[in-house]
ZATIDREN-424983 format. One record per residue (C-alpha): residue number from 1; residue in three letters; x, y, z. Coordinates in steps of 0.5 Angstrom, whole numbers. Example, Ala and Ser with C-alpha at 12.3 -4.5 7.8 and 13.67 -1.06 7.14 Angstrom:
<recs>
+------+------+-------+-------+-------+
: tigu : loke :     X :     Y :     Z :
+------+------+-------+-------+-------+
:    1 :  ALA :    25 :    -9 :    16 :
:    2 :  SER :    27 :    -2 :    14 :
+------+------+-------+-------+-------+
</recs>
This chain:
<recs>
+------+------+-------+-------+-------+
: tigu : loke :     X :     Y :     Z :
+------+------+-------+-------+-------+
:    1 :  UNK :   212 :    49 :  -268 :
:    2 :  UNK :   205 :    53 :  -267 :
:    3 :  UNK :   200 :    50 :  -271 :
:    4 :  UNK :   196 :    57 :  -272 :
:    5 :  UNK :   199 :    64 :  -271 :
:    6 :  UNK :   195 :    71 :  -272 :
:    7 :  UNK :   199 :    77 :  -273 :
:    8 :  UNK :   196 :    84 :  -271 :
:    9 :  UNK :   200 :    89 :  -275 :
:   10 :  UNK :   200 :    95 :  -272 :
:   11 :  UNK :   204 :   102 :  -272 :
:   12 :  UNK :   201 :   104 :  -265 :
:   13 :  UNK :   201 :   102 :  -258 :
:   14 :  UNK :   194 :    98 :  -257 :
:   15 :  UNK :   191 :    93 :  -253 :
:   16 :  UNK :   191 :    86 :  -256 :
:   17 :  UNK :   186 :    81 :  -255 :
:   18 :  UNK :   187 :    76 :  -250 :
:   19 :  UNK :   186 :    70 :  -254 :
:   20 :  UNK :   192 :    65 :  -255 :
:   21 :  UNK :   195 :    65 :  -262 :
:   22 :  UNK :   195 :    73 :  -263 :
:   23 :  UNK :   201 :    76 :  -264 :
:   24 :  UNK :   202 :    84 :  -264 :
:   25 :  UNK :   207 :    86 :  -270 :
:   26 :  UNK :   210 :    93 :  -270 :
:   27 :  UNK :   211 :    95 :  -278 :
:   28 :  UNK :   215 :   101 :  -280 :
:   29 :  UNK :   220 :   100 :  -274 :
:   30 :  UNK :   226 :   102 :  -278 :
:   31 :  UNK :   223 :   109 :  -278 :
:   32 :  UNK :   219 :   109 :  -271 :
:   33 :  UNK :   220 :   108 :  -264 :
:   34 :  UNK :   220 :   101 :  -261 :
:   35 :  UNK :   213 :    99 :  -258 :
:   36 :  UNK :   215 :    93 :  -255 :
:   37 :  UNK :   212 :    88 :  -260 :
:   38 :  UNK :   215 :    83 :  -265 :
:   39 :  UNK :   217 :    88 :  -270 :
:   40 :  UNK :   219 :    88 :  -278 :
:   41 :  UNK :   226 :    91 :  -278 :
:   42 :  UNK :   230 :    85 :  -277 :
:   43 :  UNK :   233 :    80 :  -282 :
:   44 :  UNK :   231 :    81 :  -289 :
:   45 :  UNK :   226 :    87 :  -289 :
:   46 :  UNK :   223 :    93 :  -292 :
:   47 :  UNK :   221 :    96 :  -286 :
:   48 :  UNK :   224 :   103 :  -288 :
:   49 :  UNK :   219 :   103 :  -294 :
:   50 :  UNK :   213 :   103 :  -289 :
:   51 :  UNK :   210 :   110 :  -292 :
:   52 :  UNK :   209 :   106 :  -298 :
:   53 :  UNK :   207 :    99 :  -296 :
:   54 :  UNK :   203 :   100 :  -290 :
:   55 :  UNK :   202 :    93 :  -286 :
:   56 :  UNK :   205 :    90 :  -292 :
:   57 :  UNK :   212 :    91 :  -289 :
:   58 :  UNK :   210 :    86 :  -284 :
:   59 :  UNK :   207 :    81 :  -289 :
:   60 :  UNK :   214 :    81 :  -292 :
:   61 :  UNK :   218 :    80 :  -286 :
:   62 :  UNK :   214 :    74 :  -284 :
:   63 :  UNK :   215 :    71 :  -291 :
:   64 :  UNK :   222 :    72 :  -290 :
:   65 :  UNK :   224 :    71 :  -283 :
:   66 :  UNK :   218 :    67 :  -280 :
:   67 :  UNK :   217 :    59 :  -281 :
:   68 :  UNK :   215 :    57 :  -274 :
:   69 :  UNK :   207 :    56 :  -276 :
:   70 :  UNK :   203 :    51 :  -280 :
:   71 :  UNK :   198 :    56 :  -281 :
:   72 :  UNK :   199 :    64 :  -281 :
:   73 :  UNK :   194 :    70 :  -281 :
:   74 :  UNK :   194 :    77 :  -282 :
:   75 :  UNK :   189 :    82 :  -278 :
:   76 :  UNK :   190 :    90 :  -276 :
:   77 :  UNK :   190 :    93 :  -269 :
:   78 :  UNK :   183 :    95 :  -270 :
:   79 :  UNK :   180 :    90 :  -275 :
:   80 :  UNK :   179 :    83 :  -274 :
:   81 :  UNK :   175 :    77 :  -277 :
:   82 :  UNK :   169 :    76 :  -272 :
:   83 :  UNK :   164 :    70 :  -272 :
:   84 :  UNK :   157 :    70 :  -272 :
:   85 :  UNK :   157 :    72 :  -265 :
:   86 :  UNK :   161 :    78 :  -267 :
:   87 :  UNK :   167 :    76 :  -263 :
:   88 :  UNK :   174 :    76 :  -265 :
:   89 :  UNK :   175 :    69 :  -268 :
:   90 :  UNK :   179 :    64 :  -264 :
:   91 :  UNK :   185 :    59 :  -267 :
:   92 :  UNK :   180 :    53 :  -267 :
:   93 :  UNK :   175 :    57 :  -271 :
:   94 :  UNK :   181 :    59 :  -276 :
:   95 :  UNK :   183 :    52 :  -276 :
:   96 :  UNK :   176 :    49 :  -277 :
:   97 :  UNK :   175 :    53 :  -283 :
:   98 :  UNK :   182 :    51 :  -286 :
:   99 :  UNK :   180 :    44 :  -286 :
:  100 :  UNK :   175 :    45 :  -292 :
:  101 :  UNK :   178 :    52 :  -295 :
:  102 :  UNK :   185 :    54 :  -297 :
:  103 :  UNK :   184 :    62 :  -295 :
:  104 :  UNK :   180 :    66 :  -290 :
:  105 :  UNK :   179 :    73 :  -293 :
:  106 :  UNK :   175 :    79 :  -291 :
:  107 :  UNK :   167 :    78 :  -293 :
:  108 :  UNK :   166 :    82 :  -300 :
:  109 :  UNK :   162 :    88 :  -300 :
:  110 :  UNK :   158 :    91 :  -306 :
:  111 :  UNK :   161 :    96 :  -310 :
:  112 :  UNK :   161 :    99 :  -317 :
:  113 :  UNK :   166 :    96 :  -321 :
:  114 :  UNK :   173 :    96 :  -318 :
:  115 :  UNK :   177 :   100 :  -323 :
:  116 :  UNK :   171 :   106 :  -322 :
:  117 :  UNK :   171 :   106 :  -315 :
:  118 :  UNK :   179 :   106 :  -315 :
:  119 :  UNK :   179 :   112 :  -320 :
:  120 :  UNK :   175 :   116 :  -315 :
:  121 :  UNK :   180 :   116 :  -309 :
:  122 :  UNK :   187 :   114 :  -312 :
:  123 :  UNK :   191 :   115 :  -319 :
:  124 :  UNK :   188 :   110 :  -324 :
:  125 :  UNK :   195 :   110 :  -327 :
:  126 :  UNK :   198 :   106 :  -322 :
:  127 :  UNK :   192 :   100 :  -322 :
:  128 :  UNK :   194 :   100 :  -329 :
:  129 :  UNK :   201 :   100 :  -328 :
:  130 :  UNK :   200 :    94 :  -324 :
:  131 :  UNK :   196 :    90 :  -329 :
:  132 :  UNK :   202 :    91 :  -334 :
:  133 :  UNK :   207 :    88 :  -329 :
:  134 :  UNK :   202 :    82 :  -328 :
:  135 :  UNK :   201 :    81 :  -336 :
:  136 :  UNK :   209 :    81 :  -336 :
:  137 :  UNK :   211 :    77 :  -330 :
:  138 :  UNK :   204 :    72 :  -330 :
:  139 :  UNK :   200 :    72 :  -336 :
:  140 :  UNK :   196 :    67 :  -334 :
:  141 :  UNK :   193 :    71 :  -328 :
:  142 :  UNK :   191 :    77 :  -333 :
:  143 :  UNK :   184 :    74 :  -334 :
:  144 :  UNK :   183 :    74 :  -326 :
:  145 :  UNK :   186 :    81 :  -326 :
:  146 :  UNK :   181 :    84 :  -331 :
:  147 :  UNK :   175 :    80 :  -327 :
:  148 :  UNK :   177 :    83 :  -321 :
:  149 :  UNK :   177 :    90 :  -324 :
:  150 :  UNK :   170 :    89 :  -327 :
:  151 :  UNK :   168 :    86 :  -320 :
:  152 :  UNK :   162 :    89 :  -316 :
:  153 :  UNK :   164 :    85 :  -310 :
:  154 :  UNK :   171 :    87 :  -307 :
:  155 :  UNK :   174 :    85 :  -301 :
:  156 :  UNK :   178 :    90 :  -297 :
:  157 :  UNK :   183 :    91 :  -291 :
:  158 :  UNK :   189 :    86 :  -293 :
:  159 :  UNK :   186 :    81 :  -288 :
:  160 :  UNK :   187 :    73 :  -289 :
:  161 :  UNK :   189 :    67 :  -286 :
:  162 :  UNK :   192 :    61 :  -290 :
:  163 :  UNK :   197 :    55 :  -290 :
:  164 :  UNK :   204 :    58 :  -289 :
:  165 :  UNK :   206 :    55 :  -296 :
:  166 :  UNK :   200 :    59 :  -299 :
:  167 :  UNK :   202 :    65 :  -295 :
:  168 :  UNK :   209 :    64 :  -298 :
:  169 :  UNK :   207 :    63 :  -305 :
:  170 :  UNK :   203 :    69 :  -305 :
:  171 :  UNK :   208 :    74 :  -302 :
:  172 :  UNK :   213 :    72 :  -307 :
:  173 :  UNK :   208 :    73 :  -313 :
:  174 :  UNK :   205 :    80 :  -310 :
:  175 :  UNK :   212 :    83 :  -308 :
:  176 :  UNK :   215 :    81 :  -315 :
:  177 :  UNK :   209 :    84 :  -318 :
:  178 :  UNK :   211 :    90 :  -314 :
:  179 :  UNK :   218 :    90 :  -315 :
:  180 :  UNK :   217 :    91 :  -322 :
:  181 :  UNK :   212 :    96 :  -322 :
:  182 :  UNK :   216 :   100 :  -318 :
:  183 :  UNK :   220 :   102 :  -323 :
:  184 :  UNK :   214 :   105 :  -327 :
:  185 :  UNK :   211 :   110 :  -322 :
:  186 :  UNK :   212 :   116 :  -319 :
:  187 :  UNK :   210 :   117 :  -311 :
:  188 :  UNK :   213 :   124 :  -310 :
:  189 :  UNK :   207 :   128 :  -310 :
:  190 :  UNK :   203 :   124 :  -306 :
:  191 :  UNK :   200 :   126 :  -299 :
:  192 :  UNK :   202 :   121 :  -293 :
:  193 :  UNK :   195 :   117 :  -294 :
:  194 :  UNK :   196 :   116 :  -302 :
:  195 :  UNK :   203 :   115 :  -301 :
:  196 :  UNK :   201 :   108 :  -298 :
:  197 :  UNK :   200 :   106 :  -305 :
:  198 :  UNK :   202 :    98 :  -305 :
:  199 :  UNK :   198 :    97 :  -299 :
:  200 :  UNK :   192 :   100 :  -303 :
:  201 :  UNK :   193 :    96 :  -309 :
:  202 :  UNK :   194 :    89 :  -305 :
:  203 :  UNK :   187 :    89 :  -302 :
:  204 :  UNK :   184 :    86 :  -308 :
:  205 :  UNK :   189 :    81 :  -310 :
:  206 :  UNK :   188 :    75 :  -306 :
:  207 :  UNK :   182 :    73 :  -311 :
:  208 :  UNK :   186 :    74 :  -317 :
:  209 :  UNK :   192 :    70 :  -314 :
:  210 :  UNK :   186 :    64 :  -312 :
:  211 :  UNK :   182 :    64 :  -318 :
:  212 :  UNK :   188 :    62 :  -323 :
:  213 :  UNK :   191 :    57 :  -318 :
:  214 :  UNK :   184 :    54 :  -316 :
:  215 :  UNK :   184 :    56 :  -309 :
:  216 :  UNK :   178 :    56 :  -305 :
:  217 :  UNK :   177 :    62 :  -301 :
:  218 :  UNK :   172 :    63 :  -295 :
:  219 :  UNK :   169 :    70 :  -293 :
:  220 :  UNK :   169 :    72 :  -286 :
:  221 :  UNK :   166 :    78 :  -283 :
:  222 :  UNK :   171 :    83 :  -281 :
:  223 :  UNK :   169 :    88 :  -275 :
:  224 :  UNK :   173 :    95 :  -273 :
:  225 :  UNK :   174 :    95 :  -266 :
:  226 :  UNK :   177 :   102 :  -265 :
:  227 :  UNK :   178 :   108 :  -269 :
:  228 :  UNK :   184 :   110 :  -273 :
:  229 :  UNK :   190 :   112 :  -269 :
:  230 :  UNK :   191 :   118 :  -273 :
:  231 :  UNK :   183 :   120 :  -272 :
:  232 :  UNK :   184 :   119 :  -264 :
:  233 :  UNK :   190 :   123 :  -265 :
:  234 :  UNK :   187 :   129 :  -268 :
:  235 :  UNK :   181 :   129 :  -264 :
:  236 :  UNK :   186 :   130 :  -258 :
:  237 :  UNK :   190 :   135 :  -261 :
:  238 :  UNK :   184 :   139 :  -262 :
:  239 :  UNK :   181 :   138 :  -255 :
:  240 :  UNK :   187 :   141 :  -252 :
:  241 :  UNK :   187 :   147 :  -256 :
:  242 :  UNK :   179 :   148 :  -256 :
:  243 :  UNK :   180 :   148 :  -248 :
:  244 :  UNK :   185 :   153 :  -248 :
:  245 :  UNK :   181 :   157 :  -253 :
:  246 :  UNK :   186 :   157 :  -258 :
:  247 :  UNK :   181 :   157 :  -264 :
:  248 :  UNK :   185 :   160 :  -269 :
:  249 :  UNK :   191 :   155 :  -268 :
:  250 :  UNK :   186 :   149 :  -267 :
:  251 :  UNK :   183 :   151 :  -274 :
:  252 :  UNK :   190 :   151 :  -277 :
:  253 :  UNK :   192 :   145 :  -274 :
:  254 :  UNK :   186 :   141 :  -277 :
:  255 :  UNK :   186 :   144 :  -284 :
:  256 :  UNK :   194 :   142 :  -284 :
:  257 :  UNK :   192 :   135 :  -281 :
:  258 :  UNK :   187 :   133 :  -286 :
:  259 :  UNK :   191 :   135 :  -292 :
:  260 :  UNK :   196 :   130 :  -289 :
:  261 :  UNK :   192 :   125 :  -287 :
:  262 :  UNK :   185 :   125 :  -291 :
:  263 :  UNK :   183 :   118 :  -289 :
:  264 :  UNK :   181 :   121 :  -282 :
:  265 :  UNK :   175 :   123 :  -285 :
:  266 :  UNK :   173 :   116 :  -287 :
:  267 :  UNK :   167 :   113 :  -284 :
:  268 :  UNK :   171 :   107 :  -282 :
:  269 :  UNK :   176 :   111 :  -279 :
:  270 :  UNK :   171 :   116 :  -275 :
:  271 :  UNK :   167 :   111 :  -272 :
:  272 :  UNK :   163 :   116 :  -267 :
:  273 :  UNK :   162 :   121 :  -273 :
:  274 :  UNK :   165 :   127 :  -269 :
:  275 :  UNK :   170 :   129 :  -274 :
:  276 :  UNK :   165 :   133 :  -278 :
:  277 :  UNK :   163 :   136 :  -271 :
:  278 :  UNK :   170 :   139 :  -270 :
:  279 :  UNK :   169 :   143 :  -276 :
:  280 :  UNK :   162 :   146 :  -273 :
:  281 :  UNK :   165 :   147 :  -266 :
:  282 :  UNK :   171 :   151 :  -269 :
:  283 :  UNK :   167 :   155 :  -274 :
:  284 :  UNK :   162 :   157 :  -269 :
:  285 :  UNK :   167 :   159 :  -264 :
:  286 :  UNK :   171 :   163 :  -269 :
:  287 :  UNK :   164 :   166 :  -272 :
:  288 :  UNK :   161 :   168 :  -265 :
:  289 :  UNK :   168 :   171 :  -263 :
:  290 :  UNK :   168 :   175 :  -270 :
:  291 :  UNK :   161 :   177 :  -269 :
:  292 :  UNK :   162 :   179 :  -262 :
:  293 :  UNK :   156 :   174 :  -260 :
:  294 :  UNK :   152 :   175 :  -254 :
:  295 :  UNK :   152 :   167 :  -253 :
:  296 :  UNK :   157 :   162 :  -254 :
:  297 :  UNK :   158 :   155 :  -255 :
:  298 :  UNK :   163 :   156 :  -250 :
:  299 :  UNK :   157 :   157 :  -245 :
:  300 :  UNK :   156 :   150 :  -246 :
:  301 :  UNK :   163 :   147 :  -244 :
:  302 :  UNK :   170 :   148 :  -246 :
:  303 :  UNK :   171 :   140 :  -246 :
:  304 :  UNK :   170 :   137 :  -253 :
:  305 :  UNK :   167 :   131 :  -251 :
:  306 :  UNK :   161 :   135 :  -247 :
:  307 :  UNK :   161 :   139 :  -254 :
:  308 :  UNK :   160 :   133 :  -258 :
:  309 :  UNK :   154 :   131 :  -253 :
:  310 :  UNK :   151 :   137 :  -254 :
:  311 :  UNK :   151 :   138 :  -261 :
:  312 :  UNK :   149 :   131 :  -262 :
:  313 :  UNK :   143 :   132 :  -258 :
:  314 :  UNK :   141 :   139 :  -261 :
:  315 :  UNK :   142 :   136 :  -268 :
:  316 :  UNK :   137 :   130 :  -266 :
:  317 :  UNK :   132 :   136 :  -265 :
:  318 :  UNK :   134 :   139 :  -271 :
:  319 :  UNK :   132 :   133 :  -275 :
:  320 :  UNK :   126 :   131 :  -271 :
:  321 :  UNK :   120 :   132 :  -276 :
:  322 :  UNK :   125 :   132 :  -282 :
:  323 :  UNK :   127 :   125 :  -282 :
:  324 :  UNK :   125 :   118 :  -278 :
:  325 :  UNK :   129 :   121 :  -272 :
:  326 :  UNK :   125 :   123 :  -265 :
:  327 :  UNK :   129 :   126 :  -260 :
:  328 :  UNK :   130 :   123 :  -253 :
:  329 :  UNK :   127 :   127 :  -247 :
:  330 :  UNK :   134 :   127 :  -244 :
:  331 :  UNK :   137 :   131 :  -251 :
:  332 :  UNK :   131 :   136 :  -250 :
:  333 :  UNK :   133 :   137 :  -243 :
:  334 :  UNK :   140 :   138 :  -244 :
:  335 :  UNK :   139 :   143 :  -250 :
:  336 :  UNK :   134 :   147 :  -246 :
:  337 :  UNK :   139 :   149 :  -241 :
:  338 :  UNK :   143 :   154 :  -246 :
:  339 :  UNK :   141 :   159 :  -252 :
:  340 :  UNK :   144 :   157 :  -259 :
:  341 :  UNK :   147 :   163 :  -263 :
:  342 :  UNK :   145 :   164 :  -270 :
:  343 :  UNK :   152 :   162 :  -272 :
:  344 :  UNK :   151 :   155 :  -269 :
:  345 :  UNK :   144 :   155 :  -272 :
:  346 :  UNK :   148 :   157 :  -279 :
:  347 :  UNK :   153 :   152 :  -278 :
:  348 :  UNK :   149 :   146 :  -276 :
:  349 :  UNK :   144 :   147 :  -283 :
:  350 :  UNK :   151 :   147 :  -287 :
:  351 :  UNK :   153 :   140 :  -283 :
:  352 :  UNK :   146 :   137 :  -284 :
:  353 :  UNK :   145 :   139 :  -291 :
:  354 :  UNK :   148 :   133 :  -295 :
:  355 :  UNK :   146 :   129 :  -289 :
:  356 :  UNK :   139 :   130 :  -289 :
:  357 :  UNK :   138 :   130 :  -296 :
:  358 :  UNK :   141 :   123 :  -296 :
:  359 :  UNK :   137 :   120 :  -290 :
:  360 :  UNK :   130 :   123 :  -293 :
:  361 :  UNK :   132 :   119 :  -300 :
+------+------+-------+-------+-------+
</recs>
């Protein structure tokens, strides 16, 4: 029996870290092609509920079917616990922390009260439905749940490492709550992002479980090592259409994709901050074509990476003097090679409006 294993939840092919003890686990396998990893579709499972539970279908499978380790942990294909040197933590580092702690969880971030931040992005009725189920099934945990609702320091991501017996107890508690509340919510009108309700609701439940049971939690930094797979997928799809000069199709596809998966716009999904620039590129090319502009963004390139590089350089020049930004000589030299259309100038002003105001403030 292995002492400690860390399972990497994934729904896409990726490059797993070459660190002993890390095991990829495909979630939602019942609904998707086999990626060649261990998966959540055998034995007792809820793999077909992955659109609603996200990575928790892997959590459920491990609880019900995997018993070959003393300590067990969960991370994601692009999110990992990292040490002070910003390297992915080793099994030895986890085991060292677990000598003096019961659970390793993600480092809490400063937020407004959780009930307020949740209500801005999701349906607050779902969060309150979970509270009702906690009150009904585990009344001893209601105070801890209310403390979580009012907390301004919240952990996110569903990453944790603990002893297997604590893991099993937590899973039994969590899925019992979710089974009960499932009878009182309606997800039929939710898009693909918000439909992953149970995955979102579970993110803050480790502190609730730990508080009542007197468990000691060690908080560790979580690093995002790659962009969200759907964000990469969107960029690639737009790149193909832009290169083929099918701009109207690119615009329609972009709008449809973002409507289905608004999470691709989030900062931690788009690490290179390029999704907003896609809007600039598409809008500019359409505007230039409509106005029969004598110059075009296509004069720069039809390659999306080159367009991103040009727009970032051009924006540095635009912001110079407005913000604490100084354009590099290489950026100025790149931009000087081309004539910028009035349509691009206007779209970049729109792009920068909120950014500049926030930056100066």
